[in-house]
C-alpha positions as CSV (number, residue, x, y, z in Angstrom):
1,M,-76.8,250.5,109.9
2,S,-80.5,251.5,110.4
3,L,-82.8,249.0,111.9
4,T,-85.9,250.8,110.5
5,P,-87.7,248.7,107.9
6,S,-88.1,250.0,104.4
7,F,-89.5,248.8,101.1
8,D,-86.0,247.8,100.1
9,R,-85.5,246.0,103.5
10,P,-88.9,244.9,104.8
11,G,-89.3,243.7,108.3
12,L,-90.5,244.5,111.8
13,H,-88.5,246.8,114.3
14,I,-89.5,247.2,117.9
15,S,-87.8,249.4,120.5
16,K,-88.4,250.1,124.2
17,P,-85.5,252.2,125.4
18,S,-86.3,251.8,129.1
19,P,-89.0,250.0,131.2
20,D,-90.8,253.3,131.8
21,A,-90.7,254.4,128.1
22,P,-93.5,253.4,125.7
23,A,-92.6,250.8,123.1
24,Q,-92.4,251.9,119.5
25,A,-92.6,249.8,116.4
26,S,-92.5,250.1,112.6
27,A,-93.1,247.5,110.0
28,V,-92.9,247.2,106.2
29,C,-93.9,244.1,104.3
30,H,-92.8,243.0,100.9
31,C,-96.5,243.1,99.9
32,G,-96.4,246.9,100.3
33,A,-98.1,247.2,103.7
34,S,-96.5,249.4,106.3
35,A,-97.5,250.6,109.8
36,T,-96.1,252.3,112.9
37,A,-97.2,252.1,116.5
38,K,-96.4,253.8,119.8
39,G,-97.4,252.5,123.2
40,D,-97.2,249.0,124.6
41,A,-100.7,248.0,123.6
42,Q,-100.5,249.4,120.1
43,V,-97.1,247.8,119.5
44,G,-98.6,244.4,120.7
45,A,-101.4,244.8,118.2
46,L,-99.0,245.6,115.4
47,V,-96.9,242.6,116.2
48,A,-100.0,240.3,116.3
49,G,-101.1,241.7,112.9
50,W,-97.7,241.3,111.4
51,N,-97.4,237.7,112.6
52,S,-100.9,236.9,111.3
53,N,-100.8,238.7,108.0
54,H,-97.3,239.7,106.9
55,G,-93.7,238.7,106.8
56,S,-93.4,234.9,107.0
57,A,-97.2,234.6,107.0
58,H,-97.2,235.2,103.3
59,A,-97.0,232.2,101.1
60,G,-93.4,232.0,99.9
61,G,-91.9,233.3,103.1
62,G,-90.5,236.7,103.8
63,T,-88.9,238.5,106.7
64,A,-90.3,238.2,110.1
């Protein structure tokens, strides 16, 4: 089973394989927005944006 979000399965996926590796993230929202990020700071910004503007932040809920 893939954990990568898609338009059929929206959500947020974050990975950091080791403490020395950069974090990576991908997000797809049911509203049609999508984004990817690489690097701890960029992933942090993507997560903050997701929490503020997508997923469960949309009226009517969603996937967080």
